[in-house]
C-alpha positions in Angstrom: -47.8 195.3 146.6 -49.0 191.7 146.5 -48.6 189.5 149.6 -46.1 186.7 149.3 -47.1 183.1 148.9 -48.0 181.3 152.1 -46.2 178.2 150.9 -44.2 176.4 153.6 -40.4 176.2 153.7 -38.8 173.3 151.9 -38.7 170.1 154.0 -35.4 168.7 155.2 -33.6 166.4 152.7 -33.7 162.7 153.4 -30.9 160.9 155.3 -29.0 160.1 152.2 -28.5 163.8 151.5 -30.2 163.8 148.1 -33.5 165.8 148.3 -36.1 164.6 145.8 -37.3 166.7 142.9 -40.4 168.7 144.0 -42.5 171.7 142.9 -40.7 175.0 143.0 -43.0 177.0 145.2 -42.4 180.4 146.7 -41.1 180.6 150.2 -42.7 182.8 152.9 -41.2 186.4 152.9 -40.8 186.4 156.7 -39.7 182.8 157.2 -37.7 182.5 160.5 -34.1 181.5 160.6 -33.5 182.0 156.9 -29.8 182.0 156.1 -27.6 181.5 153.1 -27.1 177.9 152.0 -23.8 176.1 151.2 -24.8 176.2 147.5 -25.2 179.9 147.6 -21.8 180.3 149.3 -20.3 178.1 146.6 -22.0 180.2 144.0 -20.5 183.4 145.4 -17.0 182.0 145.6 -17.1 180.9 141.9 -18.4 184.3 140.8 -15.5 185.9 142.6 -13.2 184.0 140.3 -14.6 186.1 137.4 -14.4 189.3 139.5 -10.7 188.5 140.2 -10.0 188.0 136.5 -11.6 191.4 135.7 -9.5 193.0 138.4 -6.3 191.5 137.0 -7.0 192.8 133.6 -7.9 196.2 135.0 -4.5 196.4 136.7 -2.7 195.5 133.4 -4.7 198.2 131.6 -4.1 201.0 134.1 -0.5 200.1 134.7 0.1 200.0 131.0 -1.2 203.5 130.5 -4.6 202.5 129.0 -6.8 203.4 132.0 -9.8 204.7 130.0 -10.3 201.6 127.9 -9.5 199.4 130.9 -12.1 201.0 133.1 -14.7 200.7 130.3 -14.0 197.0 129.7 -14.0 196.5 133.5 -17.4 198.1 133.8 -18.8 196.0 131.0 -17.5 192.7 132.3 -18.5 193.5 135.9 -22.0 194.2 134.8 -22.4 190.8 133.3 -21.0 189.1 136.4 -23.0 191.3 138.9 -26.3 191.1 137.0 -26.2 187.3 136.7 -25.3 187.0 140.4 -28.0 189.5 141.5 -30.8 187.8 139.6 -29.9 184.4 141.1 -29.7 185.9 144.6 -33.2 187.4 144.5 -34.7 184.3 142.8 -33.1 182.0 145.4 -34.4 184.2 148.2 -38.0 183.6 147.0 -37.9 180.1 145.5 -34.9 178.0 146.7 -36.3 174.5 147.5 -32.8 172.9 147.3 -34.0 169.9 145.3 -31.8 168.0 142.8 -33.0 169.9 139.8 -32.6 173.2 141.5 -29.0 172.3 142.4 -28.2 171.1 138.9 -29.4 174.2 137.2 -27.5 176.4 139.7 -24.4 174.4 138.9 -25.0 175.2 135.2 -25.0 178.9 136.1 -21.7 178.4 137.9 -20.3 176.8 134.8 -21.4 179.8 132.8 -19.5 182.3 135.0 -16.4 180.2 134.7 -16.7 180.3 130.9 -17.1 184.0 131.2 -14.0 184.3 133.5 -12.0 182.3 130.9 -12.8 185.0 128.3 -12.1 188.1 130.3 -8.5 188.4 129.2 -9.3 188.2 125.5 -12.1 190.7 126.0 -9.6 193.2 127.5 -6.7 192.5 125.3 -8.1 191.6 121.9 -11.7 193.0 122.1 -12.9 189.4 121.6 -16.1 189.1 123.7 -17.2 185.7 122.4 -16.5 183.7 125.6 -17.8 186.4 127.9 -21.1 186.6 125.9 -21.4 182.8 125.7 -20.8 182.4 129.4 -23.3 185.1 130.2 -25.9 183.4 128.0 -25.4 180.1 129.8 -26.1 181.7 133.1 -29.1 183.6 131.9 -30.7 180.7 130.0 -30.3 178.6 133.1 -31.9 181.4 135.1 -34.9 181.5 132.7 -35.3 177.7 133.2 -35.6 178.3 137.0 -38.3 180.9 136.4 -40.2 178.5 134.1 -40.1 175.9 136.9 -41.5 178.5 139.3 -44.3 179.4 136.7 -45.3 175.7 136.4 -45.9 175.5 140.2 -47.6 178.8 140.5 -51.0 180.2 139.4 -52.6 183.5 138.7 -50.5 186.7 139.1 -47.5 184.8 140.4 -47.4 182.6 137.3 -47.7 185.6 135.1 -44.8 187.2 136.9 -42.6 184.1 136.5 -43.4 183.9 132.8 -42.6 187.5 132.3 -39.2 187.0 134.0 -38.4 183.9 131.9 -39.5 185.6 128.6 -37.7 188.9 129.4 -34.5 187.1 130.2 -34.6 185.0 127.0 -35.4 188.0 124.8 -32.5 189.9 126.2 -30.1 187.1 125.2 -31.0 187.7 121.6 -29.7 191.3 121.9 -26.5 190.2 123.7 -25.7 187.7 121.0 -25.9 190.6 118.5 -22.7 191.9 120.0 -20.9 188.9 118.4 -21.8 190.2 114.9 -21.7 193.9 115.2 -18.5 195.8 114.2 -16.5 197.1 117.2 -17.7 200.7 116.7 -21.3 199.8 117.4 -20.9 197.4 120.3 -20.8 200.1 122.9 -24.2 201.5 122.0 -25.8 198.1 121.8 -24.3 197.2 125.2 -25.8 200.3 126.7 -29.2 199.5 125.3 -29.1 196.0 126.5 -28.1 197.1 130.0 -31.2 199.3 130.1 -33.4 196.5 128.9 -32.0 194.0 131.5 -32.5 196.5 134.3 -36.1 196.9 133.2 -37.0 193.2 133.3 -37.6 192.9 137.1 -39.8 196.1 137.2 -41.8 194.8 134.2 -42.1 191.3 135.6 -43.2 192.4 139.1 -45.5 195.2 138.2 -48.6 193.3 139.4 -47.1 190.7 141.7 -44.0 190.9 143.8 -41.7 187.9 144.4 -41.5 186.8 148.0 -37.8 187.7 148.6 -36.7 187.6 152.2 -35.3 190.9 153.5 -32.8 189.4 156.0 -31.7 186.7 153.6 -31.1 189.2 150.8 -29.1 191.6 153.0 -27.0 188.6 154.2 -26.4 187.5 150.6 -25.2 191.0 149.6 -23.1 191.2 152.8 -21.4 187.9 152.1 -20.5 188.8 148.6 -19.1 192.1 149.9 -16.9 190.2 152.4 -15.7 187.8 149.7 -14.9 190.7 147.4 -13.0 192.6 150.1 -11.1 189.4 150.9 -10.2 189.1 147.2 -9.0 192.7 147.4 -6.7 191.9 150.3 -5.4 188.8 148.5 -4.6 190.7 145.4 -2.9 193.5 147.3 -0.9 191.0 149.3 0.4 189.3 146.2 1.5 192.7 144.8 3.2 193.7 148.0 5.0 190.3 148.2 6.2 190.7 144.7 7.5 194.2 145.3 9.4 193.1 148.4 10.9 189.8 147.0 11.6 190.8 143.4 12.5 194.4 143.8 13.7 194.7 147.4 11.4 197.7 147.8 10.1 197.3 151.4 10.3 201.1 152.1 8.3 201.9 148.9 5.5 199.3 149.4 5.1 199.4 153.2 3.0 202.6 153.2 0.8 201.1 150.5 0.4 197.9 152.4 -0.5 199.7 155.7 -2.8 202.2 154.0 -4.5 199.5 151.9 -5.1 197.4 155.0 -6.7 200.4 156.8 -8.9 201.1 153.7 -10.2 197.5 153.5 -10.8 197.2 157.3 -12.7 200.5 157.3 -14.7 199.5 154.2 -15.8 196.4 156.0 -16.7 198.3 159.2 -18.6 201.0 157.3 -20.6 198.5 155.3 -21.7 196.4 158.2 -22.3 199.0 160.9 -26.0 199.2 160.2 -28.7 196.4 160.0 -29.8 197.2 156.5 -32.5 194.5 156.2 -34.9 196.6 158.3 -34.8 199.2 155.4 -35.9 196.7 152.7 -39.6 196.9 153.0 -40.8 197.2 149.4 -39.7 196.6 145.8 -39.1 200.3 145.3 -36.6 200.4 148.1 -35.1 197.0 147.5 -34.6 197.5 143.7 -32.8 200.8 144.2 -30.6 199.3 147.0 -29.9 196.1 144.9 -29.1 198.0 141.7 -26.9 200.4 143.5 -24.7 197.6 144.7 -23.2 197.4 141.3 -21.1 200.4 142.4 -20.4 198.9 145.8 -19.1 195.6 144.5 -17.3 197.1 141.5 -15.5 199.8 143.6 -14.6 197.3 146.4 -13.0 195.0 143.8 -11.3 198.0 142.1 -9.7 199.1 145.3 -7.6 195.9 145.2 -6.7 196.6 141.5 -5.7 200.1 142.5 -3.4 198.9 145.3 -1.7 196.6 142.8 -1.2 199.5 140.4 0.2 201.6 143.3 2.7 198.9 144.2 3.8 198.4 140.5 4.3 202.2 140.2 6.3 202.3 143.4 8.7 199.7 142.1 9.0 201.1 138.6 6.9 198.4 136.8 3.9 200.6 135.8 3.9 203.1 133.0 1.9 205.7 134.9 2.7 208.6 137.2 2.5 208.6 141.0 -0.6 210.8 140.8 -2.4 208.4 138.5 -1.4 205.4 140.6 -2.8 207.2 143.7 -6.0 208.0 141.9 -6.4 204.3 141.1 -6.8 203.7 144.8 -8.6 206.9 146.0 -11.3 207.0 143.3 -12.8 203.6 143.9 -12.5 204.2 147.7 -14.4 207.4 147.5 -17.1 205.8 145.2 -17.4 203.0 147.8 -17.9 205.4 150.7 -20.5 207.6 148.8 -22.4 204.6 147.5 -22.7 202.8 150.9 -23.8 206.1 152.5 -26.4 206.7 149.8 -27.8 203.2 149.8 -28.2 202.5 153.5 -25.9 204.3 155.9 -27.8 207.6 155.6 -31.1 206.0 156.6 -29.7 205.2 160.1 -27.8 208.4 160.7 -29.3 211.1 163.0 -28.2 214.7 162.8 -26.0 216.7 160.4 -22.7 215.6 162.0 -23.4 211.9 161.6 -24.7 212.4 158.0 -21.5 214.2 157.0 -19.0 211.7 158.2 -18.9 209.5 155.1 -19.3 212.2 152.4 -16.5 214.3 154.1 -14.3 211.2 154.3 -14.8 210.6 150.5 -13.8 214.1 149.7 -10.7 213.9 151.9 -9.7 210.6 150.3 -9.9 212.2 146.9 -7.8 215.1 148.2 -5.1 212.5 149.3 -4.5 211.8 145.6 -2.4 214.8 145.3 0.1 213.5 147.8 1.2 210.9 145.2 2.8 207.6 145.8 2.5 205.4 148.9 1.9 208.5 151.1 -1.4 209.0 149.4 -2.6 205.5 150.1 -1.4 205.6 153.7 -3.0 209.0 154.4 -6.2 207.8 152.7 -6.2 204.8 155.1 -5.8 207.0 158.1 -8.7 209.2 156.9 -10.9 206.2 156.8 -9.8 205.0 160.2 -10.6 208.4 161.6 -14.0 208.4 159.8 -14.8 205.1 161.5 -13.7 206.5 164.9 -15.8 209.6 164.3 -18.9 207.6 163.4 -18.5 205.3 166.4 -18.1 208.3 168.8 -21.0 210.2 167.4 -23.3 207.2 167.5 -22.3 206.4 171.1 -22.9 210.0 172.2 -26.4 210.0 170.6 -27.3 206.6 172.1 -26.2 207.9 175.5 -28.3 211.0 175.3 -31.3 208.9 174.2 -30.9 206.6 177.1 -30.6 209.4 179.6 -33.7 211.1 178.1 -35.7 207.8 178.4 -34.5 207.0 181.9 -37.2 209.1 183.8 -40.0 207.6 181.8 -38.8 204.1 182.7 
C-alpha cells in the first residue's frame, strides 16, 4: 500500500472568512486533531432529507400491502443516496482543502441530493426514476470534478489514481442514464449491473496508489451520519405516535410501540459507539469492507423508523397489513442492524465466546419477538436490546477487571 502524501494540512482561512482558491493536495493520513467540518455536517443533514423521503415512501408501501415492491424501491433509492455520500466522505477525508471552489462544488452535490429527494415519491408511486437519476448524476459529475482537481495538483501514481476515479465515475453515469430509456422490465438488471460497476471503481482506482483517507476522521463521519439517521428514526416514530394519540385516541395501543421503539434506538446508538472502530481501519482492504457494509447499517437504521410508523398505523387501524407483518417491519431491520454492526466492527473488539454471542443472540431473539404481534412485539424487542446492552457492559467489565488483577503483580 502506497504511503500517503506528505502535503501539509490546509492553512486557516483569512480573517474575512473566505479562503482563497488553491491547489487540491492530499492531506496527511495521520494529521492530528482532524475532525468533521461544518460543511460536512451540513452535507450530512441535507442527505438525511433524501433518506427521510425514502423512509416515508417505504411506510406507505408497507402499510398499503406492497411490502415487496416498497423494499425493492427503498433499496435502490438508498443505494444512490448512500453511494454518493460515501464517495464524498472518503474523498473529503483525503483532499478537503476548504477553499471557495471546493465549497461550491460540494454545494452542487448537495443540490443534487435535493433533486433526488424531490423525485423519491414518483419513483415509488409511478416508477418514474427521472428526477432520482438526474439528481444522482448531478452529485456524481460534481464528484468527478473534484477528482479532476486533485489530479491536476498531483503527480505520478496519485495523479493516475485520481484520473481513474474521475473517469470511472463519469463512465458509470452513462449506464445510469440508460435507465431512463429502458422499458421497466429491464431496469432491474441494468441497476444491478451498475451497482457492481460503481462498487468496483474505488478498487480499480486505488489498485496502485491508496488515497490518504484519515482513519479517525472517516470513523467520525460514519458515526455522525449514524447519529443523524437514528435521530431521524426517532423523529419519524414520534410523529407517528403523536398522530395515533391525537387523531385516534389510541394511547394504550401506541404506548408499547413508543416505549419499545425508544429502547431499540437507544440500544442501537449504544451498540454502534461502544468500540473505537478507527483503530481497526488500517488498510484499504479492511476499510472498503467496513465502508461498503455500512449500506446495511444506514439502511436498516432508517428502516427501523419506517417500521415503527407502520406498527403505529397498524395499531390504530390505518394500515392494510396484519399485526405480524407490522411487527416484522420493526424486528427485521433491527436484527439486520445488530448483525451488521457486529460483523463490521464489534466482533473485532470482543474477547471470548460469551462476548461474541451477545449481538447475534440478541438479533435472533428480536426476530422471535415478531410472533408476539402488535405493540407487544416492539416492546419486548426493545427490552431484549436493553438486556443485550447490559450483558455486553457486564461481560466487558468483568474481563477488564480480570485483566487488571492479572497485570497488578507485574506492575
